[in-house]
C-alpha positions in Angstrom: -30.3 15.9 -36.2 -31.2 16.3 -32.8 -32.0 12.3 -32.4 -28.4 11.6 -33.8 -26.8 14.2 -31.7 -28.5 12.6 -28.2 -27.3 9.2 -29.6 -23.9 10.1 -29.4 -24.0 11.4 -25.9 -25.5 8.7 -24.8 -23.2 6.2 -26.4 -20.3 8.1 -25.0 -21.5 7.4 -21.6 -22.6 4.0 -21.9 -20.5 0.9 -21.2 -18.7 2.6 -18.0 -19.1 0.5 -14.8 -21.1 1.6 -12.1 -18.0 2.0 -9.7 -16.3 4.4 -12.3 -19.2 6.5 -12.1 -19.0 6.4 -8.1 -15.3 7.4 -8.3 -16.7 10.3 -10.6 -19.1 11.3 -8.1 -16.5 11.2 -5.1 -14.0 13.3 -7.1 -17.4 15.9 -7.8 -18.1 16.2 -4.3 -14.5 16.7 -3.5 -13.7 19.3 -6.2 -16.8 20.8 -5.5 -15.7 21.9 -1.9 -12.3 22.9 -3.4 -12.2 26.7 -2.0 -9.0 27.1 0.2 -6.4 26.7 -2.6 -7.8 29.0 -5.1 -8.4 31.7 -2.5 -5.2 31.1 -0.4 -3.0 33.8 -2.1 -5.7 36.3 -1.9 -6.1 35.2 1.9 -2.6 35.5 3.0 -2.3 39.1 1.5 -5.5 40.6 2.7 -6.2 38.6 6.0 -2.6 37.8 7.1 -1.1 40.8 5.4 1.8 38.8 3.9 3.8 40.3 1.1 3.5 38.6 -2.5 6.9 36.9 -2.2 5.6 35.3 1.2 2.3 34.2 -0.2 4.3 32.8 -3.0 6.4 30.7 -0.7 3.4 29.3 1.1 2.3 28.1 -2.4 5.5 26.5 -3.2 5.7 24.7 -0.1 2.0 23.1 -0.7 4.0 22.1 -4.3 6.8 20.8 -2.7 4.5 18.7 -0.5 2.4 17.5 -3.8 5.4 16.2 -5.3 6.5 14.0 -2.3 2.6 12.9 -1.9 2.2 11.9 -4.9 5.5 9.5 -4.4 4.3 8.4 -1.3 0.8 7.5 -2.5 1.8 5.6 -5.3 4.1 3.3 -3.4 1.5 3.0 -0.6 -1.0 2.1 -3.4 1.2 -0.7 -4.5 1.6 -2.0 -1.4 -1.8 -1.6 0.7 -4.1 -1.1 -2.3 -5.9 2.2 -3.7 -9.1 1.8 -1.6 -7.3 2.9 2.3 -4.9 5.3 0.1 -7.6 7.3 -1.3 -10.0 7.3 1.8 -7.5 8.4 4.4 -6.1 11.0 1.8 -9.3 12.6 1.5 -10.4 12.4 5.2 -7.2 13.3 6.6 -6.9 16.2 4.3 -10.5 17.3 5.5 -9.0 17.5 9.0 -6.2 19.4 7.9 -7.9 22.0 6.1 -9.8 22.9 9.1 -6.8 22.9 11.3 -5.1 25.4 8.9 -7.8 27.7 9.4 -6.8 28.4 12.8 -2.7 28.4 12.1 -1.0 32.2 12.5 2.4 32.3 12.1 4.4 32.1 8.9 6.2 28.9 10.1 2.7 27.3 11.2 1.3 27.9 8.1 3.8 26.9 5.9 4.2 23.3 7.8 0.6 22.9 7.3 0.2 23.7 3.3 3.3 21.3 3.2 1.3 18.5 5.0 -1.7 19.2 3.3 0.3 19.1 -0.4 1.8 15.4 1.1 -1.6 14.0 2.1 -3.8 15.4 -0.5 -1.6 14.6 -3.5 -1.7 11.0 -2.3 -5.0 10.6 -3.6 -4.0 11.1 -7.0 -2.2 8.0 -8.3 -4.4 5.7 -6.0 -7.5 7.4 -7.8 -6.0 6.8 -11.1 -5.3 3.2 -10.3 -8.3 2.7 -8.8 -9.9 4.0 -12.7 -7.8 1.8 -14.3 -8.7 -1.2 -12.5 -12.7 -0.6 -12.6 -12.6 0.2 -16.6 -12.1 -2.1 -19.4 -9.3 -1.7 -22.1 -11.9 -0.6 -24.8 -13.5 2.1 -22.3 -10.6 3.0 -20.0 -9.8 6.3 -21.9 -13.3 7.6 -21.6 -13.3 6.4 -17.6 -10.6 9.0 -17.1 -12.3 11.6 -19.0 -15.4 10.9 -17.1 -13.2 11.3 -14.2 -11.8 14.7 -15.6 -15.4 15.7 -16.4 -16.1 15.6 -12.5 -12.9 17.5 -11.6 -14.1 20.5 -14.1 -17.6 20.5 -12.7 -16.2 20.7 -9.3 -13.9 23.5 -9.8 -16.7 25.6 -11.4 -18.6 25.3 -8.2 -16.0 25.6 -5.4 -14.5 28.8 -6.5 -17.6 30.3 -7.2 -19.2 29.3 -4.0 -16.0 30.4 -2.0 -16.2 33.8 -3.2 -19.7 34.3 -1.4 -18.1 32.8 1.8 -15.9 34.4 4.7 -12.5 33.3 4.8 -13.0 31.3 7.6 -16.0 29.4 6.6 -13.7 28.7 3.4 -11.6 26.0 5.4 -14.7 24.8 7.0 -16.6 24.1 3.8 -13.5 22.4 2.2 -12.6 20.2 5.3 -16.1 19.0 5.6 -16.5 18.1 1.8 -13.0 16.6 1.8 -14.4 14.4 4.5 -17.6 14.0 2.9 -16.0 12.7 0.0 -14.1 10.3 2.1 -17.4 8.9 3.7 -19.1 8.6 0.3 -16.0 6.7 -1.2 -16.1 4.2 1.6 -19.8 3.6 1.0 -19.8 3.4 -2.6 -16.3 1.5 -3.3 -16.0 -2.3 -2.4 -12.5 -2.8 -1.0 -12.2 -6.5 -0.5 -11.9 -7.9 -4.4 -9.2 -4.9 -5.1 -7.0 -6.1 -1.9 -6.8 -9.7 -2.8 -6.5 -9.3 -6.2 -3.4 -6.8 -5.6 -1.9 -9.5 -3.2 -2.0 -12.1 -5.8 -0.6 -9.9 -8.3 2.1 -8.9 -5.9 2.7 -12.8 -5.2 3.1 -13.6 -8.9 5.0 -10.4 -10.0 8.7 -9.6 -11.1 11.2 -7.0 -10.7 9.4 -4.3 -12.7 9.9 -1.1 -11.2 9.0 2.4 -12.7 12.5 3.3 -12.7 13.4 0.5 -14.9 10.8 1.4 -17.6 13.5 3.7 -19.8 10.8 4.3 -22.4 8.2 5.9 -19.7 11.3 8.1 -18.0 11.7 9.8 -21.4 8.2 9.9 -22.2 7.6 11.7 -18.4 10.3 14.5 -19.9 7.9 15.3 -22.3 4.8 15.2 -20.2 6.6 17.5 -17.4 7.2 20.1 -20.7 4.0 20.0 -21.9 2.5 20.7 -18.6 5.0 23.5 -17.6 3.6 25.2 -20.9 -0.1 24.2 -20.4 0.1 25.4 -16.8 0.8 29.1 -18.0 -3.0 29.4 -18.6 -3.3 29.8 -14.8 -0.3 31.9 -14.0 0.5 34.1 -17.0 -2.3 34.2 -18.8 -4.8 35.7 -16.4 -2.1 38.5 -16.2 -1.6 38.9 -19.7 -5.0 39.3 -20.2 -5.5 41.9 -17.5 -2.4 44.0 -18.5 -1.7 43.4 -22.2 -5.3 43.3 -23.5 -6.6 45.3 -20.7 -9.7 42.7 -19.8 -11.6 43.5 -16.9 -11.6 40.8 -14.1 -15.4 39.6 -15.0 -14.3 39.1 -18.7 -10.7 37.3 -17.6 -13.3 34.8 -15.6 -15.4 34.3 -18.5 -12.8 33.5 -21.1 -11.2 31.0 -18.8 -14.3 29.7 -17.9 -14.9 28.5 -21.8 -12.0 25.8 -21.0 -14.2 23.8 -18.4 -17.2 24.4 -20.3 -15.8 22.9 -23.6 -14.6 20.0 -21.6 -17.7 19.5 -20.2 -19.8 19.4 -23.3 -17.7 17.6 -25.8 -14.7 16.0 -24.4 -16.3 12.6 -23.6 -18.0 12.7 -27.0 -14.7 13.4 -28.7 -12.7 10.5 -26.6 -15.8 8.1 -27.7 -15.0 8.9 -30.9 -11.4 8.6 -31.1 -10.6 6.0 -28.5 -9.1 2.7 -30.2 -9.1 4.2 -33.6 -5.4 5.2 -33.3 -2.4 4.8 -31.3 -2.6 7.2 -28.2 0.7 8.7 -28.8 -0.5 10.1 -31.8 -3.5 12.2 -30.0 -1.2 13.2 -27.2 1.4 14.4 -29.9 -1.3 16.6 -31.6 -2.7 17.6 -28.2 0.9 19.1 -27.3 1.2 20.9 -30.7 -2.3 22.3 -30.3 -1.3 23.7 -27.1 1.6 25.4 -27.7 -0.3 26.5 -31.0 -2.7 28.4 -28.5 -0.2 30.7 -27.2 1.2 31.5 -30.5 -2.3 32.8 -31.6 -2.2 35.3 -28.9 1.0 37.0 -30.8 -1.4 37.7 -33.9 -2.4 41.4 -34.1 -6.3 41.0 -34.2 -8.7 42.1 -31.4 -7.8 41.3 -27.8 -11.0 39.4 -26.9 -10.8 37.6 -30.6 -7.3 36.3 -30.0 -8.3 35.2 -26.2 -11.5 33.0 -27.5 -9.4 31.5 -30.0 -6.6 30.7 -27.8 -8.6 29.1 -25.4 -10.6 26.8 -27.7 -7.0 25.9 -29.0 -5.7 25.2 -25.8 -8.7 23.0 -24.9 -8.8 20.9 -27.9 -5.3 20.2 -27.1 -5.9 19.6 -23.4 -8.8 17.1 -24.6 -6.7 15.2 -27.0 -3.6 15.1 -24.8 -4.4 14.4 -21.3 -6.9 11.4 -21.4 -4.9 9.6 -23.9 -1.8 10.1 -21.6 -3.6 8.0 -19.1 -4.3 5.4 -21.6 -0.5 4.9 -22.4 1.2 4.6 -19.0 -1.9 2.1 -17.7 -1.3 -0.2 -20.8 2.8 -0.3 -19.8 2.1 -0.9 -15.9 0.2 -3.8 -14.3 -1.7 -3.9 -11.3 1.2 -4.5 -9.0 3.2 -1.3 -9.9 0.4 0.7 -11.3 0.7 3.3 -8.2 4.1 3.9 -9.2 3.2 4.7 -12.8 0.6 6.9 -11.7 2.5 8.6 -9.0 5.4 9.3 -11.6 3.2 11.3 -14.0 1.3 12.9 -11.1 4.9 14.0 -9.7 5.8 15.6 -13.1 2.6 17.7 -12.9 3.4 18.9 -9.5 6.9 19.6 -10.5 5.3 21.8 -13.7 2.9 23.3 -10.8 5.9 24.6 -8.8 8.1 25.8 -11.6 5.8 27.1 -14.4 4.7 30.3 -12.6 8.7 31.3 -11.9 9.5 30.2 -15.5 7.0 32.6 -17.1 7.6 35.4 -15.0 11.1 35.3 -15.4 10.9 35.3 -19.1 8.4 38.1 -19.1 10.7 40.0 -16.3 13.6 39.6 -18.5 11.7 40.1 -21.8 8.4 40.3 -22.7 5.1 38.2 -22.9 5.4 37.5 -26.8 8.7 35.9 -26.0 6.9 33.6 -23.3 4.7 32.8 -26.0 7.3 32.1 -28.7 9.4 29.9 -26.2 6.1 28.1 -24.9 5.4 27.1 -28.4 8.8 25.6 -29.3 8.9 23.6 -26.0 5.4 22.0 -26.7 6.4 21.5 -30.7 9.6 19.8 -29.4 7.4 17.6 -26.9 5.0 16.8 -29.8 8.0 15.6 -31.6 8.7 13.5 -28.9 5.5 11.9 -28.1 5.1 10.8 -31.8 8.8 9.2 -31.6 7.0 6.9 -29.2 4.6 5.5 -32.1 5.2 1.9 -32.7 
């Protein structure tokens, strides 16, 4: 039994290219240094004495920059190649985090947050295009899962370490790790082959802008709906645990940490077992439904910790089914010369959801209650689930 389990885990990680592993290590280093953004609201409240509304505006400026950054990053990836976009996004973002630590006025911090969102999020479409380039069709979904694993590992390290540091140290550590990740990428990732291949593709390409792909544009609408619901986990769910279920701060943290723990332990194996068995949209549809179902579980009249754990397991299962296979869907619809555009539109939908999710959730709760929010989220996810399934050939 133990040997069989070990074999499954080993096979789940076999066959991935060395460059795919290098990209995952770069992502791990970068995300392990993610300390400023998780503590930015607390920093603005305690250190800068901002109101909740003022702090919210600063986070919104970052989100607006992120939308622009994903668009620009996708365009630059198709024009110059993913190597340079990734490197300069990481390196300049590191410099900007250090600069942010010295900003004092509302306008200075706001401008810096917007630029950080723009420069930093340009990395996403370039990184997504790089993963697609260095993976094979038969292991592409696992390659994206490996990247997600690195992200989750990094996020489990960064905020934990950041909680032990002074506010000024947060900016320096985050900035230095961004620049370190950039240097690591420069050492580990070849750039001559990618640049040459993309130039060749551009020479032979036809007019195939992502904005002409009506199927993908409809698909992105359902991605946005699912993301809007999924991201309630980071905005309204912690407050619900605290105010409605009366969880202490450590208990809230432990329940939320289950998400990353389950992903790290099981996602690669799950994707390995499912990849190539069915159409990706079937898994995406099921994942969206599970995300909605997880919030519906919160309305069940059981012990608070019981429904919280049940809901977290369900939403994590939905996340593991949905997000890796979404990448497989858009990669299959794109080619080397327009992959940045496809990745950018996907990332932009998430960036928009990041900006709107807290407002959407808080407004529903303010004008009704949490149960209405959970019912609404379930309905939206069910609509998205049906929408995703409609793309099945």
